[in-house]
C-alpha positions in Angstrom: 97.5 130.5 107.4 95.0 127.8 106.9 93.6 125.9 109.5 93.8 122.6 107.6 96.5 120.3 108.2 98.6 117.4 106.5 99.7 114.8 109.3 102.3 112.0 108.3 103.6 109.2 109.5 100.4 108.0 111.8 100.2 104.1 112.5 98.1 102.2 110.6 95.7 101.3 113.9 95.2 105.1 114.5 91.3 105.9 114.2 89.4 109.4 113.8 88.6 109.4 117.2 92.3 108.6 117.7 93.5 111.7 115.8 90.3 114.0 117.3 91.5 113.7 120.7 95.1 114.2 119.9 94.5 117.2 118.1 92.0 118.9 121.4 94.6 119.7 123.2 95.2 122.3 121.5 92.0 123.2 120.0 89.1 123.0 118.7 88.7 120.3 116.0 86.1 120.7 113.2 86.8 117.7 111.3 89.7 114.5 111.2 90.2 112.4 108.3 92.6 109.2 108.2 92.7 108.5 104.4 92.6 104.6 103.6 93.5 102.6 100.6 90.1 102.7 98.7 90.1 98.9 98.0 91.7 97.3 100.9 90.2 99.7 103.8 93.6 99.7 105.4 94.6 102.8 106.8 97.5 104.7 104.1 99.9 105.7 107.2 98.6 109.9 106.9 94.9 112.5 107.7 94.1 115.4 107.9 92.8 117.3 110.4 90.7 120.9 110.7 91.5 122.8 113.3 88.5 126.2 113.9 91.0 129.0 113.7 94.8 129.6 111.8 96.3 130.2 115.3 95.1 126.6 116.9 96.2 124.6 113.6 100.1 127.1 114.2 99.9 125.6 118.1 99.1 122.2 116.9 101.4 122.4 113.8 104.3 123.5 116.9 103.4 121.2 119.7 102.5 117.5 117.2 105.3 118.0 114.7 108.1 115.4 115.2 106.4 114.0 118.2 105.8 110.6 118.0 102.8 108.3 117.9 103.0 104.3 119.0 106.4 104.3 118.1 106.3 106.8 115.0 107.2 110.1 114.4 104.4 112.8 113.3 104.7 115.1 110.4 102.0 117.8 110.8 102.3 120.6 108.8 99.8 123.0 107.0 97.8 121.0 103.7 98.6 122.2 100.7 95.2 122.9 98.6 94.9 119.5 96.4 95.9 119.3 92.5 94.2 118.7 90.1 94.3 115.1 88.3 94.6 114.1 85.1 91.8 112.6 83.6 92.5 108.5 83.3 94.5 106.5 81.5 94.5 107.2 77.9 93.6 105.6 74.6 94.4 103.8 71.7 93.3 106.6 69.3 89.5 105.7 69.0 89.6 102.0 68.6 89.6 99.2 70.1 90.8 96.8 68.0 93.7 96.1 66.3 95.1 99.3 63.6 93.3 98.2 60.4 90.9 100.5 58.7 89.1 97.8 56.8 85.1 97.8 57.8 84.3 94.8 59.9 80.2 95.1 58.9 
């Protein structure tokens, strides 16, 4: 088991320092990150916490998964590796304009 945890169901007002404090009761927190929308800056309601050991991570999962924070139920489990993302939105077959083959110059 790794020491990086996924934390879902966070209240949108949760800060990284609040997340650190919540998990510090169960071990040493290496990092805590609340994920925000890149355009609006609004929290997306989840984050990641990295504990210093796998044992501390397991203790935090046991203690915090299913608990309430500001009226929202937390989901805490081991973070899965990020899936590789596909590259871009496709194209129009290498052309920018219509579908004719006439030489425009």
